[in-house]
BAVO-648974 format. One record per residue (C-alpha): residue in three letters; x, y, z. Coordinates in Angstrom, 1 decimal. Last residue first. Layout:
NODE	ALA	X	Y	Z
...
***
This chain:
NODE	PRO	329.9	139.9	152.9
NODE	PHE	329.4	138.5	156.4
NODE	SER	326.5	136.4	157.4
NODE	VAL	324.9	136.5	160.9
NODE	LEU	322.6	133.6	161.5
NODE	PRO	319.2	134.7	162.8
NODE	VAL	318.1	133.6	166.2
NODE	GLY	314.7	131.9	166.4
NODE	LEU	316.1	128.5	167.2
NODE	GLY	319.7	129.1	168.4
NODE	GLU	320.4	126.4	170.9
NODE	ALA	319.3	128.6	173.8
NODE	ARG	316.0	129.1	172.0
NODE	LEU	315.4	125.3	171.7
NODE	THR	316.3	124.9	175.4
NODE	ALA	313.9	127.6	176.5
NODE	GLU	311.1	126.4	174.3
NODE	ASP	311.0	122.7	175.4
NODE	PRO	311.3	119.6	173.3
NODE	GLY	310.5	116.3	174.8
NODE	ARG	312.7	114.2	177.1
NODE	GLY	315.9	112.3	176.9
NODE	THR	317.9	113.5	173.9
NODE	CYS	315.4	116.0	172.6
NODE	CYS	316.0	118.8	175.0
NODE	GLY	319.7	118.9	173.9
NODE	ALA	318.7	119.7	170.4
NODE	LEU	320.0	117.1	167.9
NODE	LYS	322.8	118.8	165.9
NODE	GLY	322.7	119.4	162.1
NODE	ASP	321.9	123.1	162.1
NODE	ILE	319.2	122.6	164.7
NODE	VAL	317.6	119.1	164.9
NODE	VAL	314.3	118.8	166.7
NODE	ALA	312.7	115.6	168.0
NODE	PRO	309.1	114.6	168.4
NODE	VAL	309.6	111.8	168.6
NODE	ALA	311.8	109.2	170.2
NODE	ARG	315.1	107.5	169.6
NODE	ILE	316.9	110.1	167.6
NODE	GLY	320.6	109.4	167.3
NODE	TYR	321.2	111.9	164.5
NODE	HIS	322.0	109.1	162.0
NODE	LYS	318.9	107.2	163.3
NODE	ALA	316.8	110.2	162.4
NODE	ARG	318.1	110.1	158.8
NODE	ALA	317.2	106.4	158.6
NODE	ALA	313.7	107.2	159.9
NODE	VAL	313.4	110.0	157.3
NODE	ASP	314.4	107.6	154.5
NODE	ALA	311.9	105.0	155.8
NODE	ASP	309.0	107.5	155.8
NODE	ARG	306.7	107.0	158.9
NODE	MET	309.1	109.4	160.7
NODE	ASP	307.6	112.3	158.8
NODE	LEU	309.9	115.3	158.5
NODE	ILE	308.8	118.9	159.1
NODE	LYS	311.4	121.3	157.6
NODE	VAL	312.0	124.8	159.0
NODE	GLU	314.4	127.1	157.2
NODE	CYS	315.1	129.8	159.8
NODE	SER	316.1	133.2	158.4
NODE	PRO	312.7	134.7	159.1
NODE	CYS	313.0	133.6	162.8
NODE	ALA	311.5	130.4	164.2
NODE	ILE	309.6	130.9	167.5
NODE	SER	306.1	130.2	166.4
NODE	GLN	307.1	127.5	163.8
NODE	VAL	309.1	125.6	166.4
NODE	LEU	306.1	125.7	168.9
NODE	ALA	303.6	124.7	166.2
NODE	VAL	305.8	121.7	165.1
NODE	THR	306.1	120.8	168.8
NODE	GLU	302.4	120.9	169.4
NODE	THR	301.8	118.7	166.3
NODE	CYS	304.4	116.2	167.6
NODE	ILE	302.5	116.0	170.9
NODE	PRO	299.2	115.4	169.0
NODE	CYS	300.8	112.6	166.9
NODE	GLY	301.9	113.1	163.3
NODE	ALA	305.0	111.0	163.6
NODE	SER	307.4	113.9	163.7
NODE	PHE	311.0	114.8	163.2
NODE	VAL	311.4	118.6	163.1
NODE	GLU	314.4	119.8	161.1
NODE	ILE	315.7	123.3	161.5
NODE	LYS	318.4	124.7	159.2
NODE	ARG	319.5	128.3	160.2
NODE	GLN	319.8	130.3	157.0
NODE	SER	322.6	132.6	155.8
NODE	ASN	325.0	129.7	155.0
NODE	MET	328.6	130.9	155.1
***
């Protein structure tokens, strides 16, 4: 089992994206692996399409687009409810 929660933040570098990056980084736990992905990169844009991302900023947690990112911007309560900031429990 993976001991790190994988967080991907899809951003275009806009002020709202920057706020979302700061929010995610502020609530991420030590076992959260946070990656900031630039939508201006064609490979990142293709990855975003795979997740169904249609607007940025968007946050993917452990391979699943956060519910707050499907129709509106990210919000802290929804990100926390989906596991951001909560360490994964690994068993020996």
